[in-house]
FIMARNU-302933 format. One record per atom (N, C-alpha, C): x negated, y, z. Coordinates in Angstrom, 1 decimal, padded with zeros to 4 digits. Atoms other than C-alpha are relative to their C-alpha. Example, Ala and Ser with C-alpha at 12.3 -4.5 7.8 and 13.67 -1.06 7.14 Angstrom:
2
@xx -000.9, yy -001.2, zz 000.0
@xx -012.3, yy -004.5, zz 007.8
@xx -000.9, yy 001.2, zz 000.0
@xx 000.9, yy -001.1, zz 000.0
@xx -013.7, yy -001.1, zz 007.1
@xx 000.8, yy 001.1, zz 000.8
//
This chain:
201
@xx 000.2, yy 000.2, zz -001.2
@xx -102.4, yy -100.9, zz 001.2
@xx 001.2, yy -000.3, zz 000.5
@xx -001.1, yy -000.1, zz -001.0
@xx -099.7, yy -102.4, zz 003.4
@xx -000.5, yy 000.3, zz 001.5
@xx 000.5, yy -000.2, zz -001.3
@xx -100.4, yy -100.8, zz 006.7
@xx 001.2, yy -000.2, zz 000.9
@xx -001.6, yy 000.0, zz -001.1
@xx -096.8, yy -101.6, zz 008.5
@xx -000.8, yy -001.0, zz 000.7
@xx 000.2, yy 000.6, zz -001.4
@xx -098.9, yy -104.2, zz 010.4
@xx -000.7, yy 000.6, zz 000.9
@xx 000.3, yy -000.6, zz -001.4
@xx -100.3, yy -101.6, zz 012.4
@xx 000.9, yy 001.2, zz 000.5
@xx -001.3, yy -001.5, zz -000.3
@xx -097.0, yy -099.6, zz 012.8
@xx -000.6, yy 001.0, zz 000.6
@xx 000.1, yy -001.5, zz -000.4
@xx -098.1, yy -096.5, zz 013.0
@xx 000.9, yy 001.0, zz 000.3
@xx -001.1, yy -000.5, zz -000.5
@xx -096.1, yy -094.2, zz 014.8
@xx 000.2, yy 001.4, zz -001.3
@xx -000.5, yy -001.1, zz 001.0
@xx -094.1, yy -090.8, zz 013.1
@xx -001.1, yy 000.8, zz -000.2
@xx 000.9, yy -001.0, zz 000.1
@xx -096.9, yy -088.3, zz 013.5
@xx -001.2, yy -000.4, zz -001.1
@xx 001.4, yy 000.5, zz 000.8
@xx -099.5, yy -090.7, zz 011.8
@xx 000.4, yy 000.0, zz -001.6
@xx -000.6, yy 000.1, zz 001.4
@xx -097.2, yy -091.4, zz 009.0
@xx 000.2, yy 001.3, zz -000.7
@xx -000.3, yy -001.1, zz 000.3
@xx -096.3, yy -087.8, zz 008.5
@xx -001.6, yy 001.0, zz -000.5
@xx 001.7, yy -000.7, zz 000.5
@xx -100.6, yy -086.8, zz 008.2
@xx 000.1, yy -000.5, zz -001.1
@xx 000.5, yy 000.6, zz 001.3
@xx -100.8, yy -089.7, zz 005.7
@xx 000.9, yy 000.5, zz -000.9
@xx -000.8, yy -000.6, zz 001.3
@xx -097.7, yy -088.2, zz 003.4
@xx -000.8, yy 001.3, zz -000.1
@xx 000.7, yy -001.3, zz 000.3
@xx -099.1, yy -084.7, zz 003.9
@xx -001.6, yy 000.0, zz -000.8
@xx 001.5, yy 000.3, zz 000.5
@xx -102.8, yy -085.8, zz 003.1
@xx 000.1, yy -000.4, zz -001.7
@xx -000.3, yy 000.3, zz 001.5
@xx -101.5, yy -087.6, zz 000.2
@xx 000.6, yy 000.9, zz -001.1
@xx -000.3, yy -001.1, zz 000.7
@xx -100.0, yy -084.4, zz -001.2
@xx -001.0, yy 000.9, zz -000.2
@xx 001.1, yy -001.2, zz 000.1
@xx -102.9, yy -082.2, zz -000.6
@xx -000.9, yy -000.6, zz -000.9
@xx 000.9, yy 000.5, zz 001.2
@xx -105.0, yy -084.6, zz -002.8
@xx 000.3, yy -000.5, zz -000.9
@xx -000.7, yy 000.3, zz 001.1
@xx -102.4, yy -084.9, zz -005.2
@xx 000.2, yy -001.6, zz -000.4
@xx -000.4, yy 001.4, zz -000.1
@xx -101.4, yy -088.7, zz -004.4
@xx 001.3, yy -000.1, zz -000.1
@xx -001.7, yy 000.1, zz 000.1
@xx -098.0, yy -089.6, zz -005.8
@xx 000.5, yy -000.5, zz 001.0
@xx -000.7, yy 000.4, zz -001.2
@xx -095.5, yy -090.0, zz -002.8
@xx 000.3, yy -001.7, zz -000.8
@xx 000.0, yy 001.5, zz -000.2
@xx -095.0, yy -093.8, zz -002.2
@xx 001.4, yy -000.1, zz -000.8
@xx -001.0, yy 000.3, zz 001.0
@xx -092.1, yy -095.3, zz -004.6
@xx 001.0, yy -001.0, zz 001.2
@xx -001.0, yy 001.1, zz -001.0
@xx -089.2, yy -097.5, zz -003.0
@xx -000.6, yy -001.1, zz 000.2
@xx 000.6, yy 001.5, zz 000.2
@xx -091.4, yy -100.6, zz -003.8
@xx -000.9, yy 000.0, zz 001.2
@xx 000.9, yy 000.2, zz -000.9
@xx -093.9, yy -099.4, zz -001.4
@xx -000.1, yy -000.4, zz 001.4
@xx -000.6, yy 000.3, zz -001.3
@xx -094.2, yy -100.7, zz 002.2
@xx -000.1, yy 001.5, zz 000.7
@xx -000.4, yy -001.7, zz -000.8
@xx -094.9, yy -096.9, zz 003.1
@xx 001.2, yy 000.5, zz -000.1
@xx -001.1, yy -000.6, zz -000.2
@xx -091.8, yy -096.0, zz 002.1
@xx 000.9, yy -000.7, zz 001.0
@xx -000.8, yy 000.5, zz -000.8
@xx -090.0, yy -098.6, zz 003.9
@xx -000.4, yy 000.5, zz 001.6
@xx 000.4, yy -000.4, zz -001.1
@xx -092.1, yy -097.6, zz 007.0
@xx 000.5, yy 001.1, zz 000.5
@xx -000.6, yy -001.0, zz -000.2
@xx -090.9, yy -094.1, zz 006.6
@xx 001.3, yy 000.0, zz 000.3
@xx -001.3, yy 000.6, zz -000.1
@xx -087.4, yy -095.1, zz 006.1
@xx 000.2, yy -000.2, zz 001.3
@xx -000.4, yy 000.3, zz -001.3
@xx -087.2, yy -096.9, zz 009.3
@xx -000.1, yy 000.8, zz 001.1
@xx 000.0, yy -001.2, zz -001.3
@xx -087.7, yy -094.0, zz 011.4
@xx 001.4, yy 000.7, zz 000.0
@xx -001.3, yy -000.8, zz 000.0
@xx -084.3, yy -092.9, zz 010.5
@xx 001.0, yy -000.5, zz 001.2
@xx -000.7, yy 000.8, zz -001.0
@xx -083.0, yy -095.2, zz 013.2
@xx -000.2, yy 000.4, zz 001.6
@xx 000.2, yy -000.4, zz -001.6
@xx -084.5, yy -093.5, zz 016.2
@xx 000.7, yy 001.6, zz -000.2
@xx -000.2, yy -001.7, zz -000.6
@xx -083.2, yy -090.2, zz 017.7
@xx -000.6, yy 001.0, zz -000.8
@xx 000.5, yy -001.1, zz 000.7
@xx -083.7, yy -087.2, zz 015.2
@xx -001.0, yy -000.7, zz -001.1
@xx 001.3, yy 000.3, zz 001.3
@xx -085.7, yy -089.4, zz 012.7
@xx 000.7, yy 000.3, zz -001.0
@xx -000.4, yy -000.2, zz 001.7
@xx -083.3, yy -089.2, zz 009.7
@xx 000.0, yy 001.5, zz -000.2
@xx 000.3, yy -001.4, zz 000.3
@xx -083.8, yy -085.6, zz 010.1
@xx -001.4, yy 000.4, zz -000.2
@xx 001.3, yy 000.0, zz 000.7
@xx -087.3, yy -085.8, zz 010.1
@xx -000.6, yy -000.5, zz -000.9
@xx 000.3, yy 000.8, zz 001.2
@xx -087.6, yy -088.4, zz 007.2
@xx 000.7, yy 001.1, zz -001.2
@xx -000.6, yy -000.9, zz 000.9
@xx -085.1, yy -085.9, zz 005.4
@xx -000.9, yy 001.1, zz -000.3
@xx 000.9, yy -001.2, zz 000.2
@xx -087.4, yy -082.8, zz 006.1
@xx -001.0, yy -000.6, zz -001.0
@xx 001.1, yy 000.2, zz 000.8
@xx -090.4, yy -084.5, zz 005.1
@xx -000.1, yy -000.5, zz -001.1
@xx 000.0, yy 000.4, zz 001.5
@xx -089.5, yy -086.3, zz 001.7
@xx 000.6, yy 001.4, zz -000.8
@xx -000.3, yy -000.9, zz 000.9
@xx -087.9, yy -082.6, zz 000.8
@xx -001.0, yy 000.5, zz -000.2
@xx 001.1, yy -000.6, zz -000.4
@xx -091.2, yy -081.4, zz 001.6
@xx -000.9, yy -000.4, zz -001.1
@xx 001.1, yy 000.4, zz 001.1
@xx -093.5, yy -083.5, zz -000.3
@xx 000.5, yy -001.4, zz -000.7
@xx -000.4, yy 000.8, zz 000.8
@xx -091.4, yy -086.2, zz -001.9
@xx 000.1, yy -001.7, zz 000.9
@xx -000.9, yy 000.2, zz 001.2
@xx -090.2, yy -089.0, zz -003.0
@xx 001.4, yy 000.3, zz 000.2
@xx -001.4, yy -000.7, zz -000.1
@xx -086.7, yy -087.7, zz -003.9
@xx 000.8, yy -001.0, zz 000.7
@xx -000.7, yy 001.1, zz -000.6
@xx -085.8, yy -091.4, zz -002.9
@xx 000.4, yy 000.0, zz 001.2
@xx -000.1, yy 000.2, zz -001.7
@xx -086.5, yy -091.0, zz 000.5
@xx 001.0, yy 001.0, zz 000.5
@xx -001.1, yy -001.1, zz -000.5
@xx -084.1, yy -088.0, zz 000.7
@xx 001.1, yy -000.6, zz -000.3
@xx -001.4, yy 001.0, zz 000.0
@xx -081.5, yy -090.1, zz -000.9
@xx 000.1, yy -000.9, zz 000.9
@xx 000.2, yy 000.8, zz -000.8
@xx -082.0, yy -092.7, zz 001.2
@xx 000.2, yy 000.6, zz 001.6
@xx -000.1, yy -000.3, zz -001.5
@xx -082.2, yy -091.0, zz 004.7
@xx 001.3, yy 000.9, zz -000.1
@xx -001.5, yy -001.0, zz 000.1
@xx -079.1, yy -088.6, zz 003.5
@xx 001.0, yy -000.9, zz 000.5
@xx -001.3, yy 000.9, zz -000.2
@xx -076.9, yy -091.4, zz 004.1
@xx 000.0, yy 000.0, zz 001.5
@xx 000.0, yy 000.0, zz -001.1
@xx -077.9, yy -091.4, zz 007.6
@xx 000.5, yy 001.6, zz 001.2
@xx -000.5, yy -001.7, zz -000.6
@xx -077.2, yy -087.6, zz 008.1
@xx 001.7, yy 000.3, zz -000.2
@xx -000.9, yy -000.4, zz 000.3
@xx -073.6, yy -087.8, zz 007.4
@xx 000.8, yy 000.4, zz 001.0
@xx -000.6, yy -000.1, zz -001.6
@xx -072.9, yy -087.7, zz 011.3
@xx -000.2, yy 001.5, zz 000.5
@xx 001.1, yy -001.3, zz -000.3
@xx -075.0, yy -084.2, zz 011.4
@xx 001.1, yy 001.2, zz -000.4
@xx -001.0, yy -001.0, zz -000.3
@xx -073.0, yy -081.4, zz 012.8
@xx -000.8, yy 001.1, zz -001.1
@xx 000.6, yy -001.2, zz 001.0
@xx -074.3, yy -078.6, zz 009.7
@xx 000.2, yy 001.0, zz 000.8
@xx -000.2, yy -001.3, zz -000.5
@xx -073.4, yy -075.8, zz 011.9
@xx -001.0, yy 000.0, zz 001.2
@xx 001.0, yy 000.0, zz -001.0
@xx -076.0, yy -076.9, zz 014.5
@xx -001.7, yy -000.2, zz -000.3
@xx 001.7, yy 000.0, zz 000.8
@xx -079.1, yy -077.0, zz 012.0
@xx -000.9, yy 001.1, zz 000.6
@xx 000.9, yy -001.4, zz -000.8
@xx -082.0, yy -074.8, zz 013.5
@xx -000.6, yy 000.4, zz -001.3
@xx 000.7, yy -000.9, zz 000.7
@xx -083.5, yy -072.4, zz 011.6
@xx -001.3, yy -000.3, zz -000.8
@xx 001.3, yy 000.6, zz 000.3
@xx -087.0, yy -074.2, zz 011.5
@xx 000.3, yy -001.5, zz -000.9
@xx -000.2, yy 001.2, zz 000.9
@xx -085.3, yy -077.5, zz 010.1
@xx 000.2, yy 000.2, zz -001.4
@xx -000.3, yy -000.4, zz 001.8
@xx -083.8, yy -075.6, zz 007.2
@xx -001.2, yy 000.1, zz -000.7
@xx 001.1, yy -000.3, zz 000.2
@xx -087.2, yy -074.2, zz 006.5
@xx -000.8, yy -000.9, zz -000.8
@xx 000.8, yy 001.5, zz 000.5
@xx -088.9, yy -077.5, zz 006.2
@xx 000.7, yy -000.5, zz -001.0
@xx -000.8, yy 000.7, zz 001.3
@xx -086.1, yy -079.0, zz 004.0
@xx 000.2, yy 000.9, zz -001.5
@xx 000.1, yy -000.7, zz 001.1
@xx -086.0, yy -075.8, zz 001.7
@xx 001.3, yy 000.1, zz -000.6
@xx -001.7, yy -000.4, zz 000.5
@xx -082.5, yy -074.3, zz 000.1
@xx 000.1, yy -000.9, zz -000.8
@xx -000.8, yy 000.6, zz 001.1
@xx -082.6, yy -076.8, zz -002.7
@xx 000.1, yy -001.4, zz 000.9
@xx -000.1, yy 001.4, zz -000.5
@xx -082.7, yy -079.9, zz -000.4
@xx 001.3, yy 000.3, zz 001.0
@xx -001.5, yy -000.2, zz -001.3
@xx -080.0, yy -078.3, zz 002.6
@xx 000.9, yy 000.4, zz -000.6
@xx -001.3, yy -000.1, zz 000.8
@xx -077.9, yy -077.2, zz -000.5
@xx 000.4, yy -001.5, zz -000.2
@xx -000.4, yy 001.2, zz 000.6
@xx -078.0, yy -080.9, zz -001.7
@xx 001.0, yy -000.4, zz 001.0
@xx -000.3, yy 001.0, zz -001.4
@xx -077.2, yy -082.1, zz 002.0
@xx 001.7, yy 001.0, zz 000.1
@xx -001.4, yy -000.8, zz -000.2
@xx -074.2, yy -079.4, zz 002.5
@xx 000.8, yy -000.1, zz -001.1
@xx -001.0, yy 000.4, zz 001.0
@xx -072.9, yy -080.5, zz -000.9
@xx 000.5, yy -001.3, zz 000.4
@xx -000.5, yy 001.4, zz -000.6
@xx -073.0, yy -084.0, zz 000.3
@xx 000.9, yy -000.1, zz 000.8
@xx -000.9, yy -000.4, zz -001.0
@xx -070.9, yy -083.2, zz 003.3
@xx 001.2, yy 000.2, zz -000.7
@xx -001.1, yy -000.4, zz 000.5
@xx -068.8, yy -081.3, zz 001.5
@xx 001.0, yy -000.8, zz -001.2
@xx -000.7, yy 000.6, zz 001.1
@xx -068.0, yy -083.3, zz -001.6
@xx 000.7, yy -001.5, zz 000.7
@xx -000.8, yy 001.3, zz -000.7
@xx -067.0, yy -086.5, zz 000.5
@xx 001.0, yy 000.5, zz 000.6
@xx -001.0, yy -000.7, zz -000.4
@xx -064.9, yy -084.1, zz 002.5
@xx 001.4, yy 000.2, zz -001.0
@xx -000.6, yy -000.1, zz 001.1
@xx -063.4, yy -083.2, zz -000.4
@xx 001.1, yy -001.1, zz -000.8
@xx -000.6, yy 001.1, zz 000.8
@xx -063.0, yy -086.4, zz -002.0
@xx 001.0, yy -001.1, zz 000.8
@xx -001.3, yy 000.6, zz -001.4
@xx -061.1, yy -087.7, zz 001.5
@xx 001.1, yy 000.2, zz -000.5
@xx -001.5, yy -000.6, zz -000.4
@xx -058.7, yy -085.1, zz 001.2
@xx 000.9, yy -000.4, zz -001.2
@xx -000.6, yy 000.5, zz 000.9
@xx -057.9, yy -086.1, zz -002.2
@xx 000.9, yy -001.2, zz -000.3
@xx -000.7, yy 001.8, zz -000.1
@xx -057.5, yy -089.9, zz -001.7
@xx 001.4, yy 000.2, zz 001.3
@xx -000.9, yy 000.0, zz -001.1
@xx -055.4, yy -089.0, zz 001.5
@xx 001.2, yy 000.7, zz -000.3
@xx -001.0, yy -000.8, zz 000.2
@xx -053.2, yy -086.5, zz 000.1
@xx 000.9, yy -000.5, zz -001.2
@xx -000.8, yy 000.5, zz 001.0
@xx -051.9, yy -088.6, zz -002.9
@xx 001.5, yy -000.6, zz 000.9
@xx -001.5, yy 000.3, zz -000.6
@xx -047.9, yy -088.6, zz -002.2
@xx 000.4, yy -001.5, zz 000.2
@xx -000.1, yy 001.3, zz -000.1
@xx -046.6, yy -091.8, zz -000.8
@xx 001.5, yy -000.4, zz -000.6
@xx -001.2, yy -000.1, zz 000.9
@xx -044.2, yy -093.5, zz -003.2
@xx 000.9, yy -001.1, zz 000.4
@xx -001.0, yy 001.0, zz -000.9
@xx -040.8, yy -095.1, zz -001.4
@xx 000.3, yy -001.1, zz -000.6
@xx -000.6, yy 000.8, zz 000.5
@xx -039.3, yy -098.2, zz -002.3
@xx 001.2, yy 000.4, zz -000.7
@xx -001.5, yy -000.4, zz 000.6
@xx -036.1, yy -097.9, zz -004.4
@xx 000.9, yy 000.0, zz 001.0
@xx -001.2, yy 000.0, zz -001.3
@xx -033.0, yy -097.1, zz -001.9
@xx 000.5, yy -000.9, zz 000.2
@xx -001.5, yy 001.3, zz 000.0
@xx -030.7, yy -100.2, zz -000.7
@xx 000.5, yy 000.5, zz 001.4
@xx -001.1, yy 000.0, zz -001.1
@xx -028.5, yy -100.6, zz 002.0
@xx -000.8, yy 000.0, zz 001.4
@xx 001.0, yy 000.2, zz -001.6
@xx -030.2, yy -099.9, zz 005.8
@xx -001.3, yy 001.0, zz -000.3
@xx 000.9, yy -000.8, zz 000.3
@xx -032.6, yy -097.7, zz 003.8
@xx 000.0, yy 001.1, zz -001.2
@xx -000.4, yy -000.9, zz 001.0
@xx -031.6, yy -094.7, zz 001.8
@xx -000.8, yy 001.0, zz -000.3
@xx 001.1, yy -001.1, zz -000.2
@xx -033.1, yy -091.6, zz 000.9
@xx -000.6, yy 000.7, zz 000.6
@xx 000.0, yy -000.7, zz -001.0
@xx -032.3, yy -089.6, zz 003.4
@xx -000.9, yy -000.5, zz 001.3
@xx 000.8, yy 000.8, zz -001.2
@xx -033.7, yy -092.6, zz 006.1
@xx -001.3, yy 000.2, zz -000.3
@xx 001.8, yy 000.0, zz 000.6
@xx -036.9, yy -092.4, zz 004.0
@xx -001.0, yy 001.0, zz 000.5
@xx 000.6, yy -001.7, zz -000.2
@xx -037.2, yy -088.6, zz 004.3
@xx -000.1, yy -000.2, zz 001.6
@xx 000.6, yy -000.3, zz -001.2
@xx -036.7, yy -088.6, zz 007.7
@xx -001.0, yy -001.2, zz 001.2
@xx 000.4, yy 001.2, zz -001.0
@xx -038.1, yy -092.2, zz 009.3
@xx -001.7, yy -000.3, zz -000.7
@xx 000.9, yy 000.7, zz 000.9
@xx -040.9, yy -092.7, zz 006.6
@xx -001.4, yy 001.3, zz -000.4
@xx 000.7, yy -001.0, zz 000.5
@xx -042.0, yy -089.7, zz 004.5
@xx -000.5, yy 001.0, zz 001.1
@xx 000.3, yy -001.4, zz -000.8
@xx -042.0, yy -086.7, zz 007.1
@xx -001.3, yy -000.4, zz 000.5
@xx 000.9, yy 000.4, zz -000.9
@xx -044.0, yy -088.8, zz 009.8
@xx -001.4, yy -000.5, zz -001.1
@xx 001.1, yy 000.0, zz 000.9
@xx -046.5, yy -089.8, zz 006.9
@xx -000.5, yy 001.1, zz -000.3
@xx 000.9, yy -001.7, zz 000.2
@xx -047.2, yy -086.1, zz 006.0
@xx -000.5, yy 000.4, zz 001.0
@xx 000.6, yy -000.6, zz -001.5
@xx -047.9, yy -085.2, zz 009.3
@xx -001.1, yy -000.9, zz 000.2
@xx 000.9, yy 001.3, zz -000.2
@xx -050.0, yy -088.5, zz 009.7
@xx -001.3, yy 000.5, zz -000.9
@xx 001.3, yy -000.3, zz 001.0
@xx -052.1, yy -087.4, zz 006.8
@xx -000.8, yy 001.4, zz -000.1
@xx 000.5, yy -001.3, zz -000.4
@xx -052.3, yy -083.9, zz 007.7
@xx -000.7, yy 000.3, zz 000.8
@xx 000.5, yy -000.1, zz -001.4
@xx -053.6, yy -084.5, zz 011.0
@xx -001.5, yy -000.4, zz -000.7
@xx 001.5, yy 000.5, zz 000.1
@xx -056.4, yy -086.7, zz 009.4
@xx -000.6, yy 000.9, zz -001.2
@xx 000.9, yy -000.7, zz 001.3
@xx -057.3, yy -084.5, zz 006.4
@xx -000.8, yy 001.6, zz 001.2
@xx 000.7, yy -001.0, zz -000.9
@xx -057.7, yy -081.7, zz 009.6
@xx -001.2, yy -000.5, zz 000.4
@xx 001.0, yy 000.7, zz -001.0
@xx -060.0, yy -084.0, zz 011.3
@xx -001.0, yy -000.6, zz -001.1
@xx 001.0, yy 000.5, zz 000.6
@xx -062.1, yy -084.9, zz 008.3
@xx -001.4, yy 000.5, zz 000.2
@xx 002.0, yy -000.8, zz 000.3
@xx -065.9, yy -085.2, zz 008.1
@xx -000.2, yy -001.2, zz -001.1
@xx 000.6, yy 000.4, zz 001.3
@xx -068.3, yy -086.5, zz 005.8
@xx -000.2, yy -001.7, zz 000.9
@xx 000.3, yy 001.2, zz -000.3
@xx -068.6, yy -089.7, zz 007.8
@xx 001.0, yy -000.7, zz 000.7
@xx -001.0, yy 000.1, zz -000.7
@xx -065.4, yy -090.4, zz 008.9
@xx 000.3, yy -001.8, zz -000.3
@xx 000.0, yy 001.6, zz 000.6
@xx -064.9, yy -094.5, zz 009.3
@xx 001.5, yy -000.3, zz -000.3
@xx -001.3, yy 000.7, zz 000.6
@xx -061.9, yy -096.7, zz 007.7
@xx 000.7, yy -000.1, zz 001.0
@xx -000.9, yy 000.2, zz -000.7
@xx -060.9, yy -097.5, zz 010.9
@xx 000.5, yy 001.1, zz 000.8
@xx -001.2, yy -001.3, zz -000.6
@xx -060.0, yy -093.9, zz 012.1
@xx 001.0, yy 000.3, zz -001.0
@xx -001.3, yy -000.3, zz 000.7
@xx -057.9, yy -093.7, zz 009.2
@xx 000.9, yy -000.9, zz 000.1
@xx -001.2, yy 000.6, zz -000.4
@xx -056.3, yy -096.9, zz 010.0
@xx 000.8, yy 000.6, zz 001.3
@xx -000.1, yy -000.5, zz -001.1
@xx -056.1, yy -095.7, zz 013.3
@xx 001.2, yy 001.1, zz 000.4
@xx -000.9, yy -001.0, zz 000.1
@xx -054.3, yy -092.7, zz 012.5
@xx 001.4, yy 000.0, zz -000.9
@xx -001.1, yy 000.5, zz 001.1
@xx -052.0, yy -094.2, zz 009.7
@xx 000.8, yy -001.0, zz 000.6
@xx -000.6, yy 001.1, zz -000.3
@xx -051.0, yy -097.4, zz 011.2
@xx 001.5, yy 000.2, zz 001.1
@xx -000.7, yy -000.2, zz -000.9
@xx -049.1, yy -096.1, zz 014.0
@xx 001.7, yy 000.1, zz -001.0
@xx -001.6, yy -000.4, zz 000.5
@xx -046.1, yy -094.6, zz 011.2
@xx 000.3, yy -001.3, zz -000.3
@xx -000.4, yy 001.6, zz 000.4
@xx -046.2, yy -098.4, zz 010.0
@xx 001.0, yy -000.7, zz 001.2
@xx -000.5, yy 000.2, zz -001.2
@xx -045.7, yy -099.5, zz 013.3
@xx 001.8, yy 000.6, zz 000.2
@xx -001.6, yy -000.3, zz -000.9
@xx -042.3, yy -097.4, zz 014.3
@xx 000.6, yy 000.1, zz -001.1
@xx -001.3, yy 000.2, zz 000.9
@xx -040.7, yy -098.3, zz 011.1
@xx 000.6, yy -000.9, zz -000.2
@xx -001.1, yy 000.9, zz -000.4
@xx -037.7, yy -100.1, zz 011.3
@xx 000.1, yy -000.9, zz -001.6
@xx -000.2, yy 000.6, zz 001.3
@xx -037.6, yy -101.2, zz 007.3
@xx -001.4, yy -000.8, zz -000.4
@xx 000.8, yy 001.1, zz 000.2
@xx -039.9, yy -104.1, zz 006.5
@xx -000.5, yy 000.7, zz -001.4
@xx -000.3, yy -000.1, zz 001.3
@xx -039.7, yy -102.8, zz 002.8
@xx -001.3, yy 001.4, zz 000.3
@xx 000.6, yy -001.0, zz 000.0
@xx -041.2, yy -099.3, zz 003.8
@xx -001.3, yy -000.5, zz 000.9
@xx 001.1, yy 000.3, zz -001.0
@xx -043.8, yy -100.8, zz 006.6
@xx -001.2, yy -000.8, zz -001.5
@xx 000.8, yy 000.9, zz 001.3
@xx -045.3, yy -103.2, zz 003.1
@xx -000.5, yy 001.5, zz -000.7
@xx 000.4, yy -001.5, zz 000.8
@xx -045.3, yy -099.3, zz 001.2
@xx -000.9, yy 000.5, zz 000.6
@xx 001.1, yy -000.8, zz -000.8
@xx -047.6, yy -097.8, zz 003.9
@xx -001.1, yy -000.8, zz 000.4
@xx 001.2, yy 000.6, zz -000.2
@xx -049.6, yy -100.8, zz 004.4
@xx -000.9, yy 000.1, zz -000.9
@xx 000.3, yy 000.3, zz 000.8
@xx -050.2, yy -101.2, zz 001.3
@xx -001.0, yy 001.6, zz -000.6
@xx 000.4, yy -001.2, zz 000.0
@xx -051.1, yy -097.3, zz 000.9
@xx -001.3, yy 000.1, zz 000.8
@xx 000.7, yy -000.6, zz -000.9
@xx -053.2, yy -097.2, zz 003.7
@xx -001.3, yy -001.1, zz -000.1
@xx 000.8, yy 000.7, zz 000.2
@xx -055.3, yy -100.3, zz 002.5
@xx -000.9, yy 000.7, zz -001.3
@xx 000.4, yy -000.7, zz 001.6
@xx -055.7, yy -098.7, zz -001.1
@xx -001.0, yy 001.5, zz 000.8
@xx 000.6, yy -001.1, zz -000.7
@xx -057.1, yy -095.5, zz 001.2
@xx -001.4, yy -000.3, zz 000.3
@xx 001.6, yy 000.4, zz -000.6
@xx -059.8, yy -097.0, zz 003.0
@xx -000.8, yy -000.9, zz -001.1
@xx 001.4, yy 000.7, zz 000.9
@xx -061.1, yy -099.0, zz 000.0
@xx -000.3, yy 001.2, zz -001.0
@xx 000.5, yy -001.2, zz 001.1
@xx -061.3, yy -095.7, zz -002.3
@xx -000.8, yy 000.8, zz 000.9
@xx 000.7, yy -000.7, zz -000.9
@xx -063.1, yy -094.0, zz 000.8
@xx -001.1, yy -000.7, zz 000.2
@xx 001.3, yy 000.9, zz 000.2
@xx -065.4, yy -097.0, zz 001.2
@xx -000.7, yy 000.3, zz -001.5
@xx 000.8, yy -000.4, zz 001.1
@xx -066.3, yy -096.6, zz -002.4
@xx -000.4, yy 001.3, zz -000.8
@xx 000.9, yy -001.1, zz 000.5
@xx -067.2, yy -093.0, zz -002.6
@xx -001.2, yy -000.2, zz 000.1
@xx 001.5, yy 000.0, zz 000.1
@xx -070.7, yy -092.6, zz -003.5
@xx -000.7, yy 000.9, zz 000.8
@xx 000.2, yy -001.2, zz -000.6
@xx -072.5, yy -091.2, zz -000.9
@xx -001.4, yy 000.7, zz -000.5
@xx 001.0, yy -001.0, zz 000.5
@xx -075.5, yy -090.1, zz -003.2
@xx 000.8, yy 001.1, zz -001.1
@xx -000.6, yy -001.6, zz 000.5
@xx -073.2, yy -087.4, zz -004.3
@xx -000.9, yy 001.2, zz -000.3
@xx 000.8, yy -001.1, zz 000.0
@xx -075.5, yy -084.5, zz -005.9
@xx -001.3, yy 000.2, zz 000.5
@xx 001.4, yy 000.4, zz -000.4
@xx -078.7, yy -086.1, zz -005.2
@xx -000.9, yy -000.5, zz -001.3
@xx 001.2, yy 000.3, zz 000.8
@xx -079.8, yy -086.7, zz -008.4
@xx -000.7, yy 001.3, zz -000.9
@xx 000.6, yy -001.4, zz 000.8
@xx -082.1, yy -084.0, zz -009.4
@xx -001.4, yy -000.3, zz 000.2
@xx 001.4, yy -000.2, zz -000.4
@xx -086.0, yy -083.2, zz -009.7
@xx -000.5, yy 000.3, zz 000.7
@xx 000.5, yy -000.3, zz -001.2
@xx -087.8, yy -083.2, zz -006.8
@xx -000.8, yy 001.5, zz -000.7
@xx 000.9, yy -001.4, zz 000.2
@xx -089.5, yy -079.3, zz -006.5
@xx -001.6, yy -000.4, zz 000.1
//
């Protein structure tokens, strides 16, 4: 039955899911209108945490996966004991690993050394080291220090593009611009569902 026309509030939806669990009714699959209704609540303040905790308790796992994408900006140090208890150890661990996995992936992507162009008149190795490689290393180190699971590609560009703009060598600028494009593309391709393929407890 499609209950979306009745626009039930969160408390009602929560009671429905709890009742389904109590009477051994399987949780709604992603194709069920109830699943979409539950997921729609990730857009309200605190909603993503509510949806994630509910799916951690009663399923489905697919709902936890979908809602976790909206928890990348969550400061895990602020998680309350009450919410952690509702999530349970398994799902809380998966969320922590999701954050840590993305941050580690970002560091691996960003810290790939920049390969300068072949030395030429007006831009030799010493000039590249002073004008390009050192500023680039400083900018990437700063970016890594600020690494977060929800870091936006635009922020990456904002941290690295100034190094390009200050370069007096067009070849160096091309090399750095290409590397920035590769970094943002690789970061965008990092899968957010890392560590979430597991059996619901």
